[in-house]
C-alpha positions in Angstrom: 109.6 72.9 106.9 107.8 76.3 106.1 108.1 79.4 108.0 104.9 80.5 109.7 103.5 84.1 108.4 102.4 86.8 110.7 99.1 87.7 109.4 96.5 90.5 110.0 92.9 91.0 109.3 91.5 94.5 108.1 88.2 95.9 107.4 87.2 98.5 105.0 84.5 100.7 105.7 81.7 98.5 104.2 82.8 95.6 106.8 84.8 93.8 104.0 87.8 91.8 105.7 91.1 91.4 104.0 93.9 89.4 105.2 97.2 90.4 104.9 100.9 89.0 105.3 103.1 91.5 107.5 106.3 91.3 105.5 107.9 93.6 107.7 108.0 96.8 109.9 110.3 99.9 109.0 111.0 102.7 111.4 111.1 106.1 109.8 111.8 109.5 111.6 110.6 107.7 114.8 107.6 106.3 113.4 107.2 102.5 113.0 105.4 101.3 109.6 103.8 98.0 108.5 104.5 96.6 105.2 101.6 94.4 104.4 100.7 92.0 101.6 97.1 91.0 100.9 96.8 87.2 100.9 93.3 87.2 98.9 95.1 86.2 95.8 93.9 89.0 93.7 96.6 91.5 94.3 99.6 89.3 95.5 101.9 91.9 93.7 101.2 94.9 95.8 102.5 95.9 99.0 100.7 98.3 101.4 102.0 100.9 104.1 100.5 101.7 107.1 101.7 103.9 110.1 101.7 102.2 113.5 100.1 104.6 115.9 99.5 104.1 119.5 96.6 105.5 121.1 96.3 107.0 124.6 95.1 103.6 126.0 98.2 101.9 124.7 96.5 100.3 121.7 98.2 100.1 118.4 96.2 101.2 115.4 97.3 101.2 111.8 96.9 104.3 110.0 97.0 104.9 106.2 99.8 107.1 105.0 98.0 109.9 103.1 101.2 112.3 102.5 103.1 111.4 99.3 106.3 112.5 100.9 105.9 110.3 103.8 105.0 107.4 101.8 108.2 107.7 99.6 110.3 107.9 102.6 109.1 104.7 104.1 109.0 103.2 100.6 112.7 103.9 100.3 113.7 102.8 103.7 111.7 99.5 103.3 113.5 98.8 99.8 116.7 99.7 101.3 116.2 97.0 104.1 114.5 94.4 101.7 116.5 91.9 99.6 113.5 91.9 96.8 113.4 94.8 94.2 109.9 96.1 94.4 108.9 98.2 91.3 106.6 101.3 91.3 103.8 99.9 90.2 104.1 97.1 92.9 103.2 99.7 95.5 99.7 101.0 96.2 99.2 104.4 98.4 95.8 104.0 100.3 94.3 107.0 99.5 
């Protein structure tokens, strides 16, 4: 019996779709962050971090984490919660 994975599809500036597995959500300093792993087969070892922001209408949106300090705090929090060890090169800061 296999677990059902939660997935999400994100689109880049050119409209290209990439499907991600949501491997977790972590809360750091009153903000939630989604930890996403691409399912395209090309980059299965790299996890991406997005802040989950809530717009005025209540809709949740994923925001690229551009601040290095914020990125490192989230990465450290996720590693503390995760049973798997991620190496520095396994993380991708979306800039």
